[in-house]
TORVO-380933 format. One line per field, with one value per residue (C-alpha): residue number from 1; residue in three letters; x, y, z. Coordinates in nm, 4 decimals. Example, Ala and Ser with C-alpha at 12.3 -4.5 7.8 and 13.67 -1.06 7.14 Angstrom:
2
i = 1; 2
aa = ALA; SER
u = 1.2300; 1.3670
v = -0.4500; -0.1060
w = 0.7800; 0.7140
***
This chain:
188
i = 1; 2; 3; 4; 5; 6; 7; 8; 9; 10; 11; 12; 13; 14; 15; 16; 17; 18; 19; 20; 21; 22; 23; 24; 25; 26; 27; 28; 29; 30; 31; 32; 33; 34; 35; 36; 37; 38; 39; 40; 41; 42; 43; 44; 45; 46; 47; 48; 49; 50; 51; 52; 53; 54; 55; 56; 57; 58; 59; 60; 61; 62; 63; 64; 65; 66; 67; 68; 69; 70; 71; 72; 73; 74; 75; 76; 77; 78; 79; 80; 81; 82; 83; 84; 85; 86; 87; 88; 89; 90; 91; 92; 93; 94; 95; 96; 97; 98; 99; 100; 101; 102; 103; 104; 105; 106; 107; 108; 109; 110; 111; 112; 113; 114; 115; 116; 117; 118; 119; 120; 121; 122; 123; 124; 125; 126; 127; 128; 129; 130; 131; 132; 133; 134; 135; 136; 137; 138; 139; 140; 141; 142; 143; 144; 145; 146; 147; 148; 149; 150; 151; 152; 153; 154; 155; 156; 157; 158; 159; 160; 161; 162; 163; 164; 165; 166; 167; 168; 169; 170; 171; 172; 173; 174; 175; 176; 177; 178; 179; 180; 181; 182; 183; 184; 185; 186; 187; 188
aa = MET; LYS; ASN; ARG; ILE; PHE; ILE; VAL; HIS; CYS; TRP; SER; GLY; HIS; PRO; ALA; TYR; CYS; TRP; TYR; PRO; LYS; VAL; SER; ALA; ASP; LEU; THR; ASN; LEU; GLY; TYR; ASN; VAL; VAL; VAL; LEU; GLN; MET; PRO; THR; PRO; ASP; GLU; PRO; SER; GLN; GLN; THR; TRP; VAL; GLU; VAL; LEU; SER; THR; ALA; VAL; GLY; LYS; PRO; GLN; LYS; THR; ASP; ILE; LEU; ILE; GLY; HIS; SER; ILE; GLY; SER; VAL; THR; ILE; LEU; ARG; TYR; LEU; GLU; SER; LEU; SER; ASP; ASN; THR; LYS; ILE; LYS; ALA; ALA; VAL; LEU; VAL; ALA; GLY; PHE; THR; ASP; ASP; LEU; GLY; TYR; SER; GLU; LEU; ALA; ASN; PHE; PHE; THR; LYS; PRO; LEU; ASN; PHE; ASN; GLN; ILE; LYS; LYS; ARG; ALA; ASP; LYS; PHE; ILE; LEU; ILE; HIS; SER; ASP; ASN; ASP; GLN; TYR; VAL; ASP; LEU; LYS; HIS; GLY; TYR; HIS; LEU; ARG; ASP; LYS; LEU; ASN; ALA; THR; LEU; GLU; ILE; LEU; PRO; GLY; ARG; PHE; HIS; PHE; SER; GLY; ASP; ALA; ASP; ASN; GLU; PRO; VAL; CYS; THR; ASP; LEU; PRO; GLU; LEU; THR; LYS; LEU; VAL; SER; ARG; LEU; LYS
u = -5.8701; -5.6416; -5.3609; -5.4547; -5.2349; -5.2998; -5.1119; -5.0815; -4.9974; -4.7571; -4.8127; -5.0384; -5.0897; -5.4032; -5.4821; -5.4343; -5.0973; -4.7578; -4.6920; -4.9940; -5.2340; -4.9786; -4.8399; -5.1933; -5.3011; -4.9882; -5.0311; -5.4012; -5.3056; -5.0757; -5.3751; -5.3575; -5.6551; -5.5143; -5.6600; -5.4984; -5.6284; -5.7440; -5.6098; -5.8028; -5.6502; -5.3548; -5.2028; -5.2093; -5.1300; -5.2362; -5.0889; -5.4038; -5.6393; -5.4189; -5.3541; -5.7282; -5.8104; -5.5526; -5.6761; -6.0377; -5.9467; -5.7462; -6.0012; -5.8674; -5.5054; -5.4256; -5.0962; -5.0908; -5.1444; -4.8866; -4.8751; -4.7024; -4.6311; -4.4810; -4.2993; -4.5290; -4.7429; -4.4474; -4.4492; -4.8250; -4.7621; -4.4914; -4.7243; -5.0054; -4.7834; -4.6688; -5.0328; -5.1188; -5.1699; -4.9051; -5.0353; -5.0925; -4.8587; -4.8722; -4.6651; -4.4700; -4.4336; -4.2810; -4.1655; -4.0844; -3.8801; -3.9486; -3.8007; -3.8000; -3.8191; -4.0071; -3.7345; -3.7654; -4.1309; -4.3648; -4.6551; -4.5075; -4.4128; -4.7387; -4.6133; -4.3075; -4.4309; -4.2733; -3.9983; -4.0931; -4.0903; -3.8884; -3.8871; -4.2670; -4.2831; -4.0407; -4.2663; -4.5648; -4.4358; -4.2457; -4.0491; -3.9616; -3.8532; -3.7246; -3.6966; -3.4935; -3.3480; -2.9891; -3.0957; -3.4183; -3.4428; -3.6642; -3.5594; -3.1843; -3.0568; -2.9269; -3.2906; -3.2973; -2.9841; -3.1250; -3.4539; -3.2680; -3.0680; -3.3642; -3.5975; -3.3494; -3.4911; -3.3910; -3.2879; -3.3163; -3.1414; -3.2606; -3.0465; -3.1874; -3.5490; -3.5825; -3.8794; -4.0737; -4.3506; -4.3861; -4.5654; -4.6610; -4.2936; -4.1545; -3.9594; -3.9851; -4.3130; -4.2669; -4.5640; -4.4337; -4.2243; -4.1684; -3.9015; -4.1699; -4.4015; -4.1167; -4.0209; -4.3811; -4.4323; -4.1400; -4.3228; -4.5796
v = 9.7204; 9.6706; 9.4193; 9.1041; 8.9402; 8.5962; 8.4850; 8.1119; 8.0438; 7.7922; 7.4477; 7.4885; 7.8528; 8.0618; 8.4101; 8.5809; 8.4124; 8.5843; 8.8545; 8.7883; 9.0485; 9.3321; 9.2680; 9.2264; 9.5590; 9.7381; 9.6043; 9.6919; 10.0474; 10.0549; 9.9803; 9.6033; 9.3709; 9.1203; 8.7842; 8.5704; 8.2224; 7.9821; 7.6487; 7.3367; 7.0969; 7.3261; 7.0668; 6.8058; 6.9954; 6.8268; 6.9260; 6.8385; 7.0206; 7.3250; 7.3733; 7.3377; 7.6031; 7.8418; 7.7732; 7.8375; 8.1603; 8.2930; 8.1851; 8.3059; 8.4085; 8.7665; 8.9082; 9.1447; 8.8796; 8.8321; 8.5127; 8.5086; 8.1820; 8.1007; 7.7691; 7.4916; 7.7742; 7.8472; 7.4898; 7.5154; 7.8137; 7.6287; 7.3321; 7.5686; 7.7469; 7.4115; 7.3213; 7.6312; 7.6177; 7.7345; 8.0843; 8.1727; 8.4015; 8.6039; 8.9037; 8.7498; 8.4757; 8.5696; 8.2700; 8.3123; 8.0213; 7.8104; 7.4682; 7.1809; 6.8572; 6.7232; 6.8360; 6.4956; 6.5473; 6.2669; 6.5162; 6.7065; 6.4075; 6.4291; 6.7570; 6.5786; 6.2552; 6.3854; 6.6421; 7.0053; 7.0987; 7.4194; 7.4675; 7.4810; 7.6886; 7.9567; 8.0256; 8.1099; 8.4237; 8.7307; 8.7408; 8.5191; 8.6711; 8.4597; 8.5655; 8.3495; 8.3846; 8.2980; 8.1025; 7.9248; 7.6164; 7.4318; 7.5487; 7.5773; 7.8654; 7.6130; 7.5792; 7.9508; 7.9200; 7.6122; 7.7869; 8.1004; 7.8968; 7.6896; 7.9898; 8.2643; 8.4379; 8.7291; 8.6067; 8.8336; 8.6942; 8.8461; 8.7947; 8.6357; 8.5952; 8.2200; 8.0738; 8.4037; 8.2588; 8.2532; 8.1178; 7.7854; 7.7255; 7.8373; 8.1226; 8.4998; 8.5954; 8.7561; 8.9935; 9.2083; 9.1567; 9.5099; 9.3818; 9.1785; 9.4792; 9.6872; 9.4206; 9.3826; 9.7605; 9.7763; 9.5418; 9.8074
w = -1.3737; -1.0733; -1.0967; -0.9110; -0.6489; -0.5036; -0.1915; -0.1126; 0.2521; 0.4021; 0.5521; 0.8582; 0.7619; 0.7112; 0.5764; 0.9157; 0.9826; 1.0002; 0.7351; 0.5127; 0.6636; 0.6690; 0.3207; 0.1859; 0.3397; 0.2140; -0.1408; -0.1353; -0.0357; -0.3395; -0.5634; -0.6046; -0.5699; -0.3167; -0.2202; 0.0497; -0.0173; 0.2534; 0.1409; 0.2467; 0.4982; 0.5752; 0.8090; 0.5300; 0.2084; -0.1144; -0.4483; -0.6399; -0.4046; -0.3489; -0.7219; -0.7901; -0.5283; -0.6765; -1.0293; -0.9301; -0.7505; -1.0457; -1.3062; -1.6387; -1.5746; -1.6739; -1.7996; -1.5013; -1.2304; -0.9563; -0.7524; -0.4126; -0.2341; 0.1031; 0.1514; 0.0168; -0.1228; -0.3532; -0.4767; -0.5296; -0.7568; -0.9503; -1.0048; -1.1073; -1.3614; -1.4935; -1.5644; -1.7706; -2.1453; -2.3892; -2.4585; -2.0929; -1.9023; -1.5812; -1.4775; -1.1896; -0.9334; -0.5985; -0.3982; -0.0287; 0.1130; -0.1951; -0.2631; -0.5137; -0.3131; -0.0100; 0.2348; 0.4024; 0.5044; 0.3986; 0.4202; 0.1245; -0.0916; -0.2925; -0.4446; -0.5852; -0.7420; -1.0634; -1.1171; -1.1691; -1.5386; -1.5200; -1.8978; -1.8897; -1.5704; -1.6963; -1.9961; -1.7734; -1.5961; -1.7119; -1.3879; -1.0927; -0.7623; -0.4748; -0.1118; 0.1259; 0.4717; 0.5485; 0.8589; 0.7563; 0.9766; 0.7255; 0.3782; 0.3422; 0.1316; -0.1253; -0.2392; -0.3205; -0.5322; -0.7058; -0.7890; -0.8993; -1.1489; -1.2724; -1.3168; -1.4127; -1.1072; -0.8898; -0.5440; -0.2395; 0.0700; 0.3965; 0.7069; 1.0211; 0.9110; 0.9757; 0.7802; 0.7574; 0.9717; 1.3449; 1.6450; 1.4861; 1.4105; 1.7484; 1.5947; 1.6258; 1.4585; 1.1180; 1.1013; 0.8167; 0.5086; 0.3720; 0.1347; -0.0435; -0.0717; -0.2134; -0.4695; -0.5862; -0.6094; -0.8515; -1.0897; -1.1882
***
């Protein structure tokens, strides 16, 4: 059975946005079974709904599963892992431009009505990998350091990559993220 990878897009994202198609194709070519989820109401993300969609897509979590999240998709993955039962564990969570508070956006406040339970989250994955840019205009690099410390994660800092998104954010479009593909391929 191929290792499964689930990608959760960013706020206002969709499966064909930014680097998702290229990374999905590259990981598929490496032998992974990749699903880029279409989250409902992408312009108004909802923790409850997004976690339910991820949970339904994953079904029974497998020890070889890898979850990749971008921005609020990263938080969705953290909340999903937090909800899993005690004897459930996945291989890895890869968080691109992840964070731990609403960043001042009321639209994201519903993801943070209670603090993240990092003790619970850490037990649900063998490895956490973080990817951050040194000039992200939305998610300051301090969030990467904070997550690294809370999750005992590996933090990869990429120079000049903004928020790893593109046209919707009025930044240079990030249509590939080969560093992510390389990091995931090392997990085999």
